[in-house]
One Martini backbone bead per residue (centre of mass of N, CA, C, O) as a GRO file, in nm:
protein
  480
    1MET     BB    1   5.513   9.847  -3.399
    2ASP     BB    2   5.377  10.026  -3.179
    3ASN     BB    3   5.343  10.110  -2.818
    4ALA     BB    4   5.060  10.079  -2.824
    5ILE     BB    5   4.762  10.042  -2.649
    6ILE     BB    6   4.542   9.780  -2.662
    7LYS     BB    7   4.194   9.798  -2.625
    8LYS     BB    8   3.940   9.580  -2.483
    9ASP     BB    9   3.625   9.511  -2.449
   10ILE     BB   10   3.394   9.411  -2.195
   11LEU     BB   11   3.097   9.267  -2.229
   12LEU     BB   12   2.773   9.362  -2.119
   13ASN     BB   13   2.459   9.189  -2.044
   14LEU     BB   14   2.126   9.339  -2.026
   15SER     BB   15   1.821   9.179  -1.936
   16VAL     BB   16   1.452   9.167  -1.964
   17GLU     BB   17   1.256   8.902  -1.817
   18ASP     BB   18   0.968   8.868  -1.666
   19GLY     BB   19   1.064   9.110  -1.459
   20GLY     BB   20   1.367   9.034  -1.497
   21PHE     BB   21   1.715   8.976  -1.465
   22ASP     BB   22   1.990   8.940  -1.709
   23PHE     BB   23   2.339   8.846  -1.643
   24SER     BB   24   2.642   8.870  -1.843
   25THR     BB   25   2.953   8.760  -1.957
   26SER     BB   26   3.194   8.706  -2.196
   27ILE     BB   27   3.342   8.492  -2.029
   28ALA     BB   28   3.110   8.300  -1.975
   29ASP     BB   29   3.032   8.254  -2.271
   30ALA     BB   30   3.310   8.150  -2.362
   31MET     BB   31   3.324   7.911  -2.166
   32ALA     BB   32   3.069   7.763  -2.271
   33LYS     BB   33   3.147   7.731  -2.565
   34ALA     BB   34   3.417   7.585  -2.524
   35GLU     BB   35   3.308   7.341  -2.370
   36THR     BB   36   3.114   7.242  -2.594
   37GLU     BB   37   3.342   7.206  -2.808
   38LEU     BB   38   3.506   7.003  -2.641
   39VAL     BB   39   3.304   6.774  -2.633
   40VAL     BB   40   3.285   6.732  -2.934
   41LEU     BB   41   3.591   6.673  -2.983
   42ASN     BB   42   3.607   6.425  -2.794
   43GLU     BB   43   3.401   6.256  -2.950
   44THR     BB   44   3.561   6.246  -3.212
   45VAL     BB   45   3.820   6.122  -3.105
   46ASP     BB   46   3.689   5.862  -2.979
   47SER     BB   47   3.556   5.751  -3.238
   48ILE     BB   48   3.823   5.724  -3.401
   49LYS     BB   49   3.989   5.567  -3.187
   50GLY     BB   50   3.788   5.315  -3.196
   51LEU     BB   51   3.918   5.200  -3.480
   52LYS     BB   52   4.168   5.133  -3.294
   53PRO     BB   53   4.353   4.908  -3.153
   54ASP     BB   54   4.454   4.819  -2.795
   55CYS     BB   55   4.687   4.598  -2.793
   56ASP     BB   56   4.877   4.379  -2.624
   57LYS     BB   57   5.072   4.116  -2.579
   58LEU     BB   58   4.881   3.955  -2.395
   59ASP     BB   59   4.641   3.956  -2.590
   60TYR     BB   60   4.779   3.796  -2.817
   61ILE     BB   61   4.848   3.546  -2.654
   62LEU     BB   62   4.564   3.469  -2.560
   63ALA     BB   63   4.435   3.446  -2.842
   64THR     BB   64   4.626   3.226  -2.947
   65SER     BB   65   4.561   3.022  -2.724
   66SER     BB   66   4.268   2.986  -2.788
   67GLY     BB   67   4.290   2.893  -3.078
   68THR     BB   68   4.468   2.641  -3.014
   69LEU     BB   69   4.276   2.495  -2.823
   70CYS     BB   70   4.026   2.481  -3.021
   71GLY     BB   71   4.186   2.327  -3.242
   72ILE     BB   72   4.229   2.071  -3.068
   73ILE     BB   73   3.930   2.012  -3.020
   74ASP     BB   74   3.870   1.971  -3.331
   75ILE     BB   75   4.061   1.729  -3.373
   76PHE     BB   76   3.958   1.526  -3.125
   77LEU     BB   77   3.621   1.602  -3.105
   78VAL     BB   78   3.542   1.620  -3.414
   79GLY     BB   79   3.678   1.569  -3.690
   80LYS     BB   80   3.488   1.319  -3.834
   81PRO     BB   81   3.257   1.139  -3.948
   82GLY     BB   82   3.232   0.863  -3.711
   83GLU     BB   83   3.480   1.030  -3.516
   84SER     BB   84   3.270   1.210  -3.313
   85PRO     BB   85   3.201   1.308  -3.008
   86LEU     BB   86   3.040   1.568  -3.067
   87GLY     BB   87   2.859   1.436  -3.284
   88ASN     BB   88   2.707   1.250  -3.092
   89ILE     BB   89   2.578   1.481  -2.927
   90THR     BB   90   2.426   1.619  -3.162
   91ASP     BB   91   2.257   1.377  -3.241
   92LYS     BB   92   2.099   1.359  -2.967
   93TRP     BB   93   1.984   1.644  -2.980
   94PHE     BB   94   1.817   1.605  -3.246
   95VAL     BB   95   1.644   1.381  -3.141
   96ALA     BB   96   1.510   1.535  -2.905
   97ARG     BB   97   1.387   1.759  -3.094
   98THR     BB   98   1.212   1.572  -3.269
   99ILE     BB   99   1.036   1.466  -3.041
  100ASP     BB  100   0.931   1.742  -2.947
  101PHE     BB  101   0.794   1.816  -3.215
  102ALA     BB  102   0.597   1.579  -3.225
  103LYS     BB  103   0.447   1.659  -2.957
  104LEU     BB  104   0.359   1.944  -3.060
  105CYS     BB  105   0.193   1.812  -3.324
  106ASP     BB  106   0.021   1.638  -3.119
  107PRO     BB  107  -0.312   1.633  -3.025
  108GLU     BB  108  -0.294   1.358  -2.838
  109LYS     BB  109  -0.039   1.336  -2.674
  110LYS     BB  110   0.184   1.143  -2.725
  111ASN     BB  111   0.436   0.900  -2.624
  112PHE     BB  112   0.744   0.926  -2.752
  113ASP     BB  113   0.985   0.665  -2.698
  114SER     BB  114   1.099   0.710  -3.003
  115LEU     BB  115   1.226   0.799  -3.302
  116ASP     BB  116   1.062   0.616  -3.480
  117SER     BB  117   0.773   0.720  -3.389
  118ALA     BB  118   0.817   1.018  -3.459
  119LEU     BB  119   0.882   0.985  -3.764
  120ARG     BB  120   0.621   0.851  -3.852
  121PHE     BB  121   0.440   1.087  -3.778
  122LEU     BB  122   0.579   1.313  -3.944
  123GLU     BB  123   0.572   1.176  -4.231
  124LYS     BB  124   0.259   1.180  -4.231
  125LYS     BB  125   0.199   1.484  -4.169
  126PHE     BB  126   0.456   1.579  -4.375
  127LYS     BB  127   0.368   1.541  -4.671
  128VAL     BB  128   0.535   1.488  -4.992
  129PRO     BB  129   0.613   1.467  -5.349
  130TYR     BB  130   0.960   1.467  -5.306
  131ASP     BB  131   1.021   1.160  -5.148
  132GLN     BB  132   1.219   1.006  -5.321
  133THR     BB  133   1.432   0.699  -5.293
  134GLY     BB  134   1.341   0.596  -5.585
  135LEU     BB  135   1.297   0.457  -5.945
  136GLY     BB  136   1.397   0.198  -5.959
  137ASP     BB  137   1.628   0.035  -6.128
  138ALA     BB  138   1.647   0.233  -6.362
  139GLY     BB  139   1.660   0.495  -6.193
  140LYS     BB  140   1.918   0.423  -6.038
  141THR     BB  141   2.102   0.390  -6.288
  142ILE     BB  142   2.051   0.679  -6.420
  143PHE     BB  143   2.024   0.881  -6.143
  144ASP     BB  144   2.125   0.786  -5.861
  145LEU     BB  145   1.862   0.737  -5.664
  146THR     BB  146   1.879   0.722  -5.312
  147ALA     BB  147   1.842   0.695  -4.974
  148LYS     BB  148   2.145   0.825  -4.929
  149ASN     BB  149   2.101   1.096  -5.149
  150HIS     BB  150   1.816   1.245  -5.176
  151HIS     BB  151   1.857   1.488  -4.978
  152PHE     BB  152   2.067   1.624  -5.169
  153LYS     BB  153   1.939   1.610  -5.462
  154SER     BB  154   1.689   1.725  -5.340
  155LEU     BB  155   1.606   2.049  -5.336
  156ALA     BB  156   1.374   2.055  -5.115
  157HIS     BB  157   1.594   1.936  -4.890
  158ASN     BB  158   1.720   2.214  -4.884
  159PRO     BB  159   1.831   2.449  -4.633
  160SER     BB  160   1.703   2.689  -4.837
  161LEU     BB  161   1.574   2.915  -5.041
  162LEU     BB  162   1.574   2.720  -5.284
  163GLY     BB  163   1.435   2.493  -5.132
  164LEU     BB  164   1.171   2.649  -5.083
  165PHE     BB  165   1.099   2.703  -5.375
  166PHE     BB  166   1.079   2.397  -5.465
  167SER     BB  167   0.878   2.306  -5.262
  168ILE     BB  168   0.640   2.487  -5.357
  169LEU     BB  169   0.648   2.401  -5.652
  170ASP     BB  170   0.597   2.096  -5.606
  171GLN     BB  171   0.328   2.123  -5.445
  172PHE     BB  172   0.170   2.274  -5.673
  173SER     BB  173   0.272   2.064  -5.926
  174ASN     BB  174   0.354   1.774  -5.860
  175THR     BB  175   0.679   1.755  -5.816
  176SER     BB  176   1.042   1.673  -5.886
  177HIS     BB  177   1.361   1.807  -5.788
  178PHE     BB  178   1.685   1.722  -5.919
  179VAL     BB  179   2.041   1.655  -5.884
  180THR     BB  180   2.242   1.504  -6.154
  181ASP     BB  181   2.520   1.513  -6.319
  182GLY     BB  182   2.474   1.832  -6.376
  183GLN     BB  183   2.155   1.805  -6.357
  184LEU     BB  184   1.812   1.901  -6.408
  185VAL     BB  185   1.545   1.720  -6.267
  186SER     BB  186   1.197   1.642  -6.367
  187LEU     BB  187   0.907   1.530  -6.214
  188GLN     BB  188   0.598   1.424  -6.310
  189GLN     BB  189   0.371   1.319  -6.116
  190ALA     BB  190   0.505   1.218  -5.831
  191ASP     BB  191   0.197   1.200  -5.680
  192GLU     BB  192  -0.118   1.078  -5.716
  193LYS     BB  193  -0.221   1.159  -5.403
  194TRP     BB  194  -0.165   1.451  -5.420
  195GLU     BB  195  -0.260   1.736  -5.196
  196LEU     BB  196  -0.293   2.061  -5.143
  197ARG     BB  197  -0.376   2.252  -4.901
  198GLY     BB  198  -0.628   2.480  -4.942
  199GLY     BB  199  -0.851   2.740  -5.074
  200ASN     BB  200  -0.603   2.931  -5.132
  201ILE     BB  201  -0.307   3.084  -5.188
  202PRO     BB  202  -0.224   3.161  -4.901
  203SER     BB  203  -0.292   2.883  -4.764
  204LYS     BB  204  -0.106   2.715  -4.944
  205LEU     BB  205   0.157   2.854  -4.873
  206PHE     BB  206   0.150   2.789  -4.575
  207CYS     BB  207   0.134   2.481  -4.599
  208GLY     BB  208   0.397   2.455  -4.768
  209PHE     BB  209   0.579   2.569  -4.547
  210ALA     BB  210   0.505   2.374  -4.321
  211ASN     BB  211   0.586   2.113  -4.474
  212TRP     BB  212   0.885   2.190  -4.507
  213ILE     BB  213   0.963   2.210  -4.211
  214GLY     BB  214   0.851   1.933  -4.107
  215HIS     BB  215   1.015   1.760  -4.312
  216LEU     BB  216   1.298   1.845  -4.225
  217ILE     BB  217   1.269   1.742  -3.926
  218SER     BB  218   1.213   1.442  -4.013
  219ASP     BB  219   1.521   1.429  -4.160
  220VAL     BB  220   1.756   1.519  -3.958
  221SER     BB  221   1.758   1.202  -3.820
  222GLY     BB  222   1.640   1.060  -4.042
  223SER     BB  223   1.468   0.776  -4.083
  224SER     BB  224   1.256   0.533  -3.966
  225SER     BB  225   1.412   0.289  -4.082
  226SER     BB  226   1.692   0.365  -3.958
  227ALA     BB  227   1.594   0.388  -3.659
  228ALA     BB  228   1.492   0.087  -3.637
  229LYS     BB  229   1.805  -0.017  -3.687
  230GLY     BB  230   2.004   0.201  -3.536
  231ASN     BB  231   2.076   0.416  -3.730
  232ARG     BB  232   2.179   0.730  -3.825
  233GLY     BB  233   2.145   0.829  -4.095
  234THR     BB  234   2.028   1.061  -4.329
  235GLY     BB  235   2.027   1.380  -4.336
  236LEU     BB  236   2.091   1.707  -4.385
  237PRO     BB  237   2.230   1.923  -4.561
  238SER     BB  238   2.461   2.157  -4.570
  239PRO     BB  239   2.419   2.497  -4.620
  240LEU     BB  240   2.747   2.521  -4.709
  241TRP     BB  241   2.686   2.294  -4.979
  242THR     BB  242   2.419   2.354  -5.153
  243TRP     BB  243   2.537   2.551  -5.369
  244THR     BB  244   2.604   2.332  -5.578
  245ASN     BB  245   2.305   2.301  -5.660
  246ASP     BB  246   2.228   2.598  -5.716
  247ILE     BB  247   2.398   2.647  -5.961
  248ILE     BB  248   2.282   2.427  -6.144
  249ALA     BB  249   1.981   2.525  -6.130
  250ILE     BB  250   2.020   2.818  -6.229
  251LYS     BB  251   2.158   2.749  -6.505
  252ALA     BB  252   1.925   2.577  -6.613
  253LYS     BB  253   1.707   2.807  -6.610
  254LEU     BB  254   1.901   3.008  -6.789
  255GLY     BB  255   2.072   2.836  -7.008
  256LEU     BB  256   2.338   2.743  -6.885
  257SER     BB  257   2.643   2.614  -6.867
  258VAL     BB  258   2.796   2.346  -6.714
  259THR     BB  259   3.079   2.302  -6.553
  260GLU     BB  260   3.328   2.104  -6.432
  261THR     BB  261   3.351   2.250  -6.165
  262ASP     BB  262   3.060   2.216  -6.078
  263LYS     BB  263   3.061   1.907  -6.083
  264ALA     BB  264   3.291   1.859  -5.883
  265MET     BB  265   3.171   2.005  -5.637
  266ASN     BB  266   2.914   1.836  -5.628
  267GLU     BB  267   3.048   1.563  -5.587
  268LEU     BB  268   3.200   1.634  -5.326
  269ALA     BB  269   2.944   1.705  -5.158
  270LEU     BB  270   2.818   1.419  -5.192
  271ASN     BB  271   3.044   1.247  -5.068
  272ILE     BB  272   3.031   1.373  -4.778
  273PHE     BB  273   2.734   1.312  -4.724
  274GLU     BB  274   2.757   0.998  -4.744
  275LYS     BB  275   2.975   1.022  -4.482
  276GLY     BB  276   2.801   1.236  -4.272
  277TYR     BB  277   2.797   1.542  -4.386
  278ASP     BB  278   2.583   1.727  -4.206
  279ILE     BB  279   2.407   1.934  -3.998
  280ARG     BB  280   2.507   1.789  -3.741
  281PHE     BB  281   2.812   1.811  -3.797
  282GLN     BB  282   2.816   2.117  -3.834
  283THR     BB  283   2.743   2.176  -3.541
  284ALA     BB  284   3.001   2.045  -3.420
  285GLN     BB  285   3.194   2.256  -3.559
  286ALA     BB  286   3.073   2.512  -3.403
  287ILE     BB  287   3.172   2.475  -3.112
  288PRO     BB  288   3.482   2.565  -3.115
  289VAL     BB  289   3.413   2.844  -3.233
  290PHE     BB  290   3.232   2.942  -2.999
  291LEU     BB  291   3.442   2.899  -2.774
  292ASN     BB  292   3.647   3.101  -2.887
  293GLU     BB  293   3.466   3.349  -2.869
  294LEU     BB  294   3.415   3.336  -2.565
  295LEU     BB  295   3.699   3.340  -2.452
  296VAL     BB  296   3.794   3.613  -2.560
  297ARG     BB  297   3.581   3.788  -2.431
  298LEU     BB  298   3.639   3.701  -2.139
  299ILE     BB  299   3.929   3.789  -2.126
  300TYR     BB  300   3.890   4.084  -2.188
  301ALA     BB  301   3.688   4.143  -1.944
  302ILE     BB  302   3.878   4.056  -1.710
  303ARG     BB  303   4.117   4.239  -1.760
  304ARG     BB  304   3.950   4.511  -1.746
  305LEU     BB  305   3.841   4.467  -1.461
  306PHE     BB  306   4.110   4.472  -1.307
  307ARG     BB  307   4.190   4.759  -1.419
  308TYR     BB  308   3.955   4.910  -1.298
  309PHE     BB  309   4.005   4.848  -0.988
  310SER     BB  310   4.306   4.973  -0.995
  311GLU     BB  311   4.245   5.269  -1.132
  312ILE     BB  312   3.968   5.326  -0.993
  313PRO     BB  313   3.827   5.490  -0.766
  314LYS     BB  314   3.582   5.417  -0.545
  315THR     BB  315   3.419   5.696  -0.578
  316GLU     BB  316   3.409   5.655  -0.921
  317ARG     BB  317   3.240   5.416  -0.932
  318SER     BB  318   3.050   5.233  -1.186
  319PHE     BB  319   2.861   5.053  -1.398
  320ALA     BB  320   2.880   5.225  -1.652
  321LEU     BB  321   3.193   5.244  -1.652
  322MET     BB  322   3.255   4.941  -1.645
  323TRP     BB  323   3.119   4.868  -1.907
  324LYS     BB  324   3.285   5.055  -2.085
  325LYS     BB  325   3.568   4.911  -2.009
  326CYS     BB  326   3.457   4.579  -2.048
  327GLU     BB  327   3.296   4.547  -2.297
  328PRO     BB  328   3.306   4.260  -2.554
  329PHE     BB  329   3.189   4.398  -2.851
  330SER     BB  330   3.229   4.731  -2.959
  331ASN     BB  331   3.549   4.693  -3.006
  332ALA     BB  332   3.858   4.676  -3.162
  333THR     BB  333   4.023   4.503  -2.963
  334VAL     BB  334   3.842   4.240  -2.954
  335LYS     BB  335   3.836   4.203  -3.267
  336ARG     BB  336   4.143   4.150  -3.296
  337MET     BB  337   4.151   3.905  -3.107
  338LEU     BB  338   3.953   3.736  -3.284
  339THR     BB  339   4.122   3.727  -3.533
  340VAL     BB  340   4.361   3.575  -3.410
  341ALA     BB  341   4.205   3.332  -3.304
  342HIS     BB  342   4.074   3.235  -3.572
  343GLY     BB  343   4.339   3.212  -3.731
  344THR     BB  344   4.467   3.002  -3.548
  345PHE     BB  345   4.249   2.786  -3.583
  346CYS     BB  346   4.281   2.749  -3.890
  347LEU     BB  347   4.570   2.662  -3.894
  348VAL     BB  348   4.528   2.402  -3.725
  349ASP     BB  349   4.304   2.278  -3.903
  350VAL     BB  350   4.443   2.276  -4.181
  351GLY     BB  351   4.698   2.115  -4.095
  352ASP     BB  352   4.539   1.860  -4.023
  353ALA     BB  353   4.389   1.813  -4.289
  354VAL     BB  354   4.638   1.786  -4.468
  355GLY     BB  355   4.775   1.556  -4.320
  356ARG     BB  356   4.538   1.346  -4.336
  357SER     BB  357   4.510   1.352  -4.649
  358LEU     BB  358   4.793   1.236  -4.705
  359ILE     BB  359   4.760   0.975  -4.551
  360ALA     BB  360   4.499   0.871  -4.704
  361GLY     BB  361   4.663   0.906  -4.996
  362GLY     BB  362   4.966   0.805  -4.969
  363GLY     BB  363   5.085   1.123  -5.040
  364THR     BB  364   4.827   1.218  -5.152
  365PHE     BB  365   4.569   1.430  -5.213
  366ASN     BB  366   4.265   1.408  -5.023
  367ALA     BB  367   3.978   1.579  -5.057
  368VAL     BB  368   3.763   1.437  -4.885
  369GLU     BB  369   3.935   1.432  -4.619
  370PHE     BB  370   3.974   1.734  -4.598
  371VAL     BB  371   3.669   1.828  -4.587
  372LEU     BB  372   3.585   1.650  -4.339
  373ARG     BB  373   3.812   1.828  -4.151
  374PHE     BB  374   3.711   2.094  -4.250
  375ASN     BB  375   3.637   2.403  -4.096
  376VAL     BB  376   3.400   2.616  -4.224
  377VAL     BB  377   3.310   2.778  -3.981
  378GLY     BB  378   3.588   2.902  -3.909
  379VAL     BB  379   3.640   3.036  -4.184
  380GLY     BB  380   3.391   3.217  -4.182
  381ARG     BB  381   3.460   3.369  -3.913
  382PHE     BB  382   3.735   3.482  -4.021
  383ALA     BB  383   3.620   3.639  -4.265
  384ILE     BB  384   3.461   3.836  -4.095
  385SER     BB  385   3.700   3.962  -3.943
  386LEU     BB  386   3.847   4.065  -4.196
  387TYR     BB  387   3.634   4.248  -4.289
  388GLY     BB  388   3.631   4.431  -4.033
  389GLU     BB  389   3.930   4.518  -4.054
  390THR     BB  390   3.910   4.656  -4.325
  391ARG     BB  391   3.693   4.867  -4.254
  392ARG     BB  392   3.847   5.003  -4.017
  393ALA     BB  393   4.099   5.085  -4.184
  394ILE     BB  394   3.955   5.265  -4.385
  395SER     BB  395   3.808   5.455  -4.180
  396TYR     BB  396   4.068   5.559  -4.045
  397ASN     BB  397   4.207   5.681  -4.295
  398HIS     BB  398   3.980   5.881  -4.357
  399ALA     BB  399   3.987   6.003  -4.039
  400LYS     BB  400   4.281   6.106  -3.971
  401LYS     BB  401   4.267   6.408  -4.030
  402GLU     BB  402   4.039   6.468  -3.831
  403PHE     BB  403   4.190   6.360  -3.582
  404ASP     BB  404   4.434   6.555  -3.585
  405PHE     BB  405   4.271   6.816  -3.581
  406ALA     BB  406   4.105   6.752  -3.313
  407SER     BB  407   4.356   6.720  -3.130
  408LYS     BB  408   4.465   7.008  -3.158
  409GLU     BB  409   4.209   7.165  -3.088
  410THR     BB  410   4.180   7.052  -2.796
  411VAL     BB  411   4.441   7.196  -2.692
  412ILE     BB  412   4.352   7.480  -2.756
  413ILE     BB  413   4.086   7.485  -2.595
  414SER     BB  414   4.208   7.417  -2.322
  415ASN     BB  415   4.390   7.669  -2.301
  416TYR     BB  416   4.156   7.870  -2.336
  417ILE     BB  417   4.011   7.789  -2.071
  418GLU     BB  418   4.240   7.857  -1.877
  419GLY     BB  419   4.250   8.157  -1.952
  420LEU     BB  420   3.961   8.224  -1.864
  421LYS     BB  421   3.993   8.151  -1.571
  422ILE     BB  422   4.205   8.364  -1.506
  423LEU     BB  423   4.029   8.604  -1.596
  424ALA     BB  424   3.794   8.552  -1.400
  425HIS     BB  425   3.968   8.584  -1.145
  426GLN     BB  426   4.057   8.874  -1.195
  427TYR     BB  427   3.730   8.933  -1.234
  428ASP     BB  428   3.627   8.915  -0.923
  429ASP     BB  429   3.285   9.059  -0.923
  430HIS     BB  430   3.035   8.922  -0.786
  431HIS     BB  431   2.959   9.126  -0.562
  432LEU     BB  432   2.884   9.357  -0.770
  433LEU     BB  433   2.643   9.191  -0.919
  434MET     BB  434   2.411   9.227  -0.697
  435PHE     BB  435   2.248   9.467  -0.835
  436ILE     BB  436   2.017   9.308  -0.960
  437SER     BB  437   1.842   9.263  -0.715
  438ASP     BB  438   1.819   9.574  -0.654
  439PHE     BB  439   1.633   9.638  -0.900
  440GLU     BB  440   1.382   9.479  -0.755
  441LYS     BB  441   1.401   9.722  -0.552
  442SER     BB  442   1.250  10.017  -0.490
  443ASP     BB  443   1.466  10.120  -0.232
  444ALA     BB  444   1.777  10.064  -0.390
  445TYR     BB  445   1.915  10.269  -0.589
  446ILE     BB  446   2.169  10.383  -0.459
  447GLU     BB  447   2.327  10.120  -0.413
  448ALA     BB  448   2.311  10.015  -0.701
  449PHE     BB  449   2.462  10.255  -0.835
  450GLY     BB  450   2.724  10.220  -0.671
  451LYS     BB  451   2.792   9.943  -0.789
  452SER     BB  452   2.792  10.020  -1.087
  453VAL     BB  453   3.017  10.225  -1.068
  454THR     BB  454   3.237  10.037  -0.961
  455LEU     BB  455   3.228   9.840  -1.194
  456ALA     BB  456   3.305  10.041  -1.416
  457GLU     BB  457   3.587  10.111  -1.296
  458VAL     BB  458   3.700   9.825  -1.317
  459ARG     BB  459   3.624   9.817  -1.644
  460ASN     BB  460   3.734  10.089  -1.772
  461VAL     BB  461   3.532  10.319  -1.781
  462PRO     BB  462   3.480  10.606  -1.879
  463VAL     BB  463   3.395  10.870  -1.690
  464ASN     BB  464   3.197  11.019  -1.905
  465ARG     BB  465   3.023  10.727  -1.921
  466ILE     BB  466   2.928  10.734  -1.630
  467LEU     BB  467   2.638  10.645  -1.445
  468LYS     BB  468   2.581  10.787  -1.108
  469SER     BB  469   2.262  10.828  -1.144
  470LYS     BB  470   1.933  10.832  -1.192
  471PRO     BB  471   1.922  11.102  -1.351
  472ASP     BB  472   2.132  11.014  -1.563
  473ILE     BB  473   1.958  10.779  -1.675
  474ASP     BB  474   1.710  10.943  -1.750
  475LYS     BB  475   1.856  11.131  -1.952
  476TYR     BB  476   1.972  10.914  -2.139
  477PHE     BB  477   1.683  10.776  -2.207
  478GLY     BB  478   1.554  11.070  -2.288
  479GLY     BB  479   1.785  11.228  -2.474
  480LYS     BB  480   1.967  11.445  -2.275
   0.00000   0.00000   0.00000
């Protein structure tokens, strides 16, 4: 290539709008566009970077410690039904809520002084046709339907969508559906005195739904007869185990055969329910899981809060910036810590459940003992964390090329902006550009043209193309 000097023009734009003048340089325009592009690139980099956790060793240690601590709480304070200090607390909480609900539904505002009186009121107010506790001696022998297990076997007593469906169906048709020995049994004309309130279909649906909710609450702490005897009573089955009934009911309606596995799982769920594993105990199991969640998020926020005050100068601190640095909800780092904490919790819980099941079985695995101590809420929460980790990993791998490109382009744009700043400083002719305001003054033509001529010379405009006076401008625009 020859040693020829390549010259590039620096364009100046002069426009008139609303009687005023607007003047800009290509340097300023390039600077503005580059800074806008840099903002977009930084947002892209930050969004992709946010998919990858930034945990240090102390984060992992604290998350593991939280999971271990809550696992120990689960072992000694939750345990299994009948031996659960936290279970006793949740039982009392449900008793109090049942009495509160009875007071809410009583128009006479009676003072229910005991669970027994509240349950008698609710059982009478929210009567349903599917509340059979037995079918006589023959029925008990054939269907094994008793006061101890009918809340589980009766589909309408299941706190699930399928339970709601069968409750509405039974109330409309005066029937009772229950599952026993892997079969779906339907009783016709279950209650001769039954009549669903409501003058039309919508009102009957509303009454049926209200009856379902009210009757479930009346059964959540046992029956009035068990409460009168001072017994815990059988509550409602856990929503996490009623699926064993749902499978059998759905297969029966579709004409599909029920497998031995379906029957075995249903029998296992029934056994643990009869031993006290109901929705009250399931709530007790959720307490250490929730505590683990709370501790990890609190640990994350406190650590980042100390880091914020140590790294950010006092003059630059703000609540918005502090929340961005410390909020423990929507970032990949705290979610990774939660995965570690809940995984540790499950290891501790499963280890204890396996050990206790082997002891209870005399060296052989006792499935009922294992399930009674197995915290299914913790496993469910851990599964959610694993699902989130998988999604973030897939999203990051898909966006990694875009991230690498955006990172490199950010460096290029930053260097480009620095070069523009140097160029703008070299062409620091702001005082010469004051001729814009002079154009707006009717008696300042000579001074304005003098500045424009000087500016043109600085910008290396060829001498023969510089308009040095107003007559030159008039001739130029007049076509002469």
